[in-house]
C-alpha positions as CSV (number, residue, x, y, z in Angstrom):
1,X,134.1,70.3,110.5
2,X,134.2,68.5,113.8
3,X,131.0,69.1,115.8
4,X,129.3,68.1,119.1
5,X,125.6,67.2,118.9
6,X,122.9,67.2,121.5
7,X,119.3,66.2,120.8
8,X,116.3,67.0,122.9
9,X,114.2,64.1,121.7
10,X,114.1,61.3,119.2
11,X,113.8,62.0,115.4
12,X,114.7,65.7,115.5
13,X,112.6,67.9,113.2
14,X,114.6,71.1,113.7
15,X,118.3,72.1,114.2
16,X,120.1,74.9,116.0
17,X,123.7,75.4,114.7
18,X,125.4,77.3,117.6
19,X,128.8,79.0,117.0
20,X,131.2,79.7,119.8
21,X,133.3,82.7,120.5
22,X,137.0,83.5,120.1
23,X,139.3,81.1,121.9
24,X,136.5,78.7,123.0
25,X,135.3,75.6,121.2
26,X,132.1,73.7,120.5
27,X,131.9,72.5,124.2
28,X,131.3,76.0,125.4
29,X,127.5,76.2,125.0
30,X,126.6,72.5,125.3
31,X,125.5,72.9,128.9
32,X,123.0,75.6,128.0
33,X,120.8,73.0,126.1
34,X,119.7,71.5,129.5
35,X,118.8,75.0,130.8
36,X,116.5,75.8,127.9
37,X,112.8,75.3,128.3
38,X,111.7,73.9,125.0
39,X,108.5,72.3,126.3
40,X,106.0,71.6,123.5
41,X,108.5,71.4,120.7
42,X,109.4,68.2,118.8
43,X,113.0,67.0,119.0
44,X,115.7,69.6,118.3
45,X,119.2,68.8,117.2
46,X,121.8,71.3,118.6
47,X,125.0,71.3,116.5
48,X,128.1,72.9,118.1
49,X,131.0,73.1,115.7
50,X,134.7,73.8,116.5
51,X,136.2,76.8,114.7
52,X,139.6,76.2,113.1
53,X,142.8,77.0,115.0
54,X,144.4,80.2,113.6
55,X,146.8,82.9,114.7
56,X,145.0,85.8,116.2
57,X,146.7,89.2,115.7
58,X,145.3,91.0,118.7
59,X,146.5,88.2,121.0
60,X,150.1,88.5,119.7
61,X,149.6,85.9,117.0
62,X,148.7,83.2,119.5
63,X,147.0,80.2,117.8
64,X,143.5,79.5,119.0
65,X,140.1,78.6,117.8
66,X,138.6,81.5,115.9
67,X,136.2,82.0,113.0
68,X,138.3,84.9,111.8
69,X,141.3,87.0,112.8
70,X,140.9,90.0,115.1
71,X,143.3,92.7,113.7
72,X,142.8,95.3,116.4
73,X,140.5,96.8,119.0
74,X,138.5,98.7,116.4
75,X,136.3,95.9,115.0
76,X,134.6,98.2,112.5
77,X,137.6,99.7,110.8
78,X,139.9,96.7,110.5
79,X,138.1,93.4,109.6
80,X,139.5,90.1,108.4
81,X,137.3,89.9,105.4
82,X,139.0,86.9,103.9
83,X,138.6,84.9,107.2
84,X,135.0,86.0,107.6
85,X,134.1,84.9,104.1
86,X,136.0,81.6,104.5
87,X,134.2,80.7,107.7
88,X,130.9,81.7,106.1
89,X,131.4,78.9,103.6
90,X,132.1,76.4,106.4
91,X,128.9,77.3,108.0
92,X,127.0,77.0,104.7
93,X,128.4,73.4,104.7
94,X,127.0,72.8,108.1
95,X,123.5,73.9,106.9
96,X,123.8,71.7,103.9
97,X,124.7,68.8,106.2
98,X,121.5,69.3,108.1
99,X,119.6,69.5,104.9
100,X,121.0,66.1,103.9
101,X,119.6,64.7,107.2
102,X,116.2,65.9,106.3
103,X,116.0,69.2,108.1
104,X,114.8,72.0,105.8
105,X,116.3,75.5,106.0
106,X,113.1,76.8,107.4
107,X,113.6,74.5,110.5
108,X,117.2,75.6,111.1
109,X,118.2,78.4,113.5
110,X,121.7,79.9,113.3
111,X,123.0,81.0,116.7
112,X,126.2,82.3,118.0
113,X,128.1,84.1,120.8
114,X,130.6,87.0,120.1
115,X,132.5,86.0,117.0
116,X,129.9,83.2,116.5
117,X,127.2,85.9,116.6
118,X,129.0,87.9,113.9
119,X,129.2,84.8,111.8
120,X,125.5,84.1,112.3
121,X,124.6,87.5,110.9
122,X,127.1,87.3,108.1
123,X,126.0,83.9,107.0
124,X,122.3,84.1,107.7
125,X,121.6,87.4,105.9
126,X,123.3,86.0,102.7
127,X,121.9,82.5,102.8
128,X,119.8,81.7,99.7
129,X,116.9,80.0,101.5
130,X,114.7,81.2,104.4
131,X,116.0,80.1,107.8
132,X,113.9,79.8,111.0
133,X,115.8,82.5,112.8
134,X,119.1,84.2,113.6
135,X,120.3,84.4,117.2
136,X,123.1,86.9,117.9
137,X,124.4,86.9,121.5
138,X,127.0,89.6,122.5
139,X,128.0,90.1,118.9
140,X,127.7,92.6,116.1
141,X,127.2,92.9,112.3
142,X,130.4,92.3,110.4
143,X,131.2,93.7,107.0
144,X,128.3,96.1,107.6
145,X,129.0,98.2,104.6
146,X,128.5,95.2,102.3
147,X,125.3,93.9,103.9
148,X,122.7,95.8,101.8
149,X,124.3,94.8,98.5
150,X,125.1,91.2,99.5
151,X,122.0,90.2,101.5
152,X,119.6,87.7,100.0
153,X,115.9,88.4,99.9
154,X,115.1,84.9,101.1
155,X,115.9,86.0,104.7
156,X,114.4,89.4,104.5
157,X,111.7,88.4,107.0
158,X,113.7,86.0,109.2
159,X,113.4,86.8,112.9
160,X,116.6,88.1,114.5
161,X,117.2,87.8,118.2
162,X,120.0,90.1,119.6
163,X,121.1,90.2,123.2
164,X,124.0,92.0,124.8
165,X,125.5,92.8,128.2
166,X,125.3,96.5,129.3
167,X,128.8,96.1,130.9
168,X,130.5,94.3,128.0
169,X,134.2,95.3,127.9
170,X,134.9,93.1,124.8
171,X,132.3,94.3,122.4
172,X,130.8,97.5,123.7
173,X,127.0,97.5,123.7
174,X,127.1,100.7,121.5
175,X,128.5,98.5,118.7
176,X,125.7,96.0,119.0
177,X,123.1,98.7,119.2
178,X,124.5,100.3,116.0
179,X,124.2,96.9,114.4
180,X,120.6,96.4,115.5
181,X,119.7,99.9,114.2
182,X,121.4,99.1,110.9
183,X,119.5,95.9,110.5
184,X,116.2,97.6,111.5
185,X,116.9,100.3,108.9
186,X,117.2,97.5,106.3
187,X,113.8,96.2,107.2
188,X,114.7,93.2,109.4
189,X,112.6,92.3,112.4
190,X,115.1,92.6,115.3
191,X,114.1,91.5,118.9
192,X,116.6,93.3,121.2
193,X,117.4,92.5,124.8
194,X,120.1,93.8,127.1
195,X,121.1,92.7,130.6
196,X,123.3,94.0,133.4
197,X,126.2,91.7,132.7
198,X,129.6,91.7,131.0
199,X,130.6,89.6,128.0
200,X,128.7,86.5,129.1
201,X,125.3,84.9,129.4
202,X,122.9,85.3,132.3
203,X,119.8,83.4,133.5
204,X,117.4,86.1,132.3
205,X,118.9,85.8,128.9
206,X,118.6,82.0,128.8
207,X,114.9,82.4,129.6
208,X,114.5,84.9,126.8
209,X,116.3,82.6,124.4
210,X,114.0,79.7,125.4
211,X,110.9,81.8,124.7
212,X,112.3,83.0,121.3
213,X,113.3,79.5,120.2
214,X,109.9,78.2,121.1
215,X,108.2,81.0,119.2
216,X,110.2,80.7,115.9
217,X,110.3,76.9,115.8
218,X,106.6,76.6,116.7
219,X,105.7,79.1,113.9
220,X,107.7,77.1,111.4
221,X,106.1,73.9,112.6
222,X,102.6,75.4,112.2
223,X,103.5,76.7,108.7
224,X,104.8,73.2,107.7
225,X,101.6,71.6,109.0
226,X,99.5,74.1,107.0
227,X,101.4,73.3,103.9
228,X,100.9,69.5,104.1
229,X,98.3,68.1,101.7
């Protein structure tokens, strides 16, 4: 997959794979890197992939970048399972690419906005090795009925950050809250935030993202240091 990369320092020891939303591309969240306060962390590589271009049913079949098709306004009842699972494999390949560059799974955060957030949860909960964290912005849990049977125990304790706009007209906050409750019921540690905003990102959210990234990556750094002989 084509990607855009931004590093916060030389010789990165951690990676954040950040997935964009419907109709956007990898450029969408590049500017946010410079707004994050990651003071005290070693270098972090941010990877922003471009989703494939596919026809999107809800937009009259218009071809645009999308991780999966949107079949209708009811995201829970009609889901593009084939597209979701196909994109999951693409994201697994991105994780493997970071592994090949020396970044362990425990130093990788999966992040995403809207469709990208859905892909973060779909992929991260099924990934076979423990990740540093899952960050779900203005998204929801896709294929929710399959989660319990398909999830991998490796990420049972992986921290999950969920944030949503109270005024979101695209993915109503009720859907996100239902997802957070479902994850909590399955035993996941969900950190929930909501803000008075629509389907977007706000400065308060960026500050909370900064704090959460520092927390999960610092914890993994400390764990790695303790494990060294």
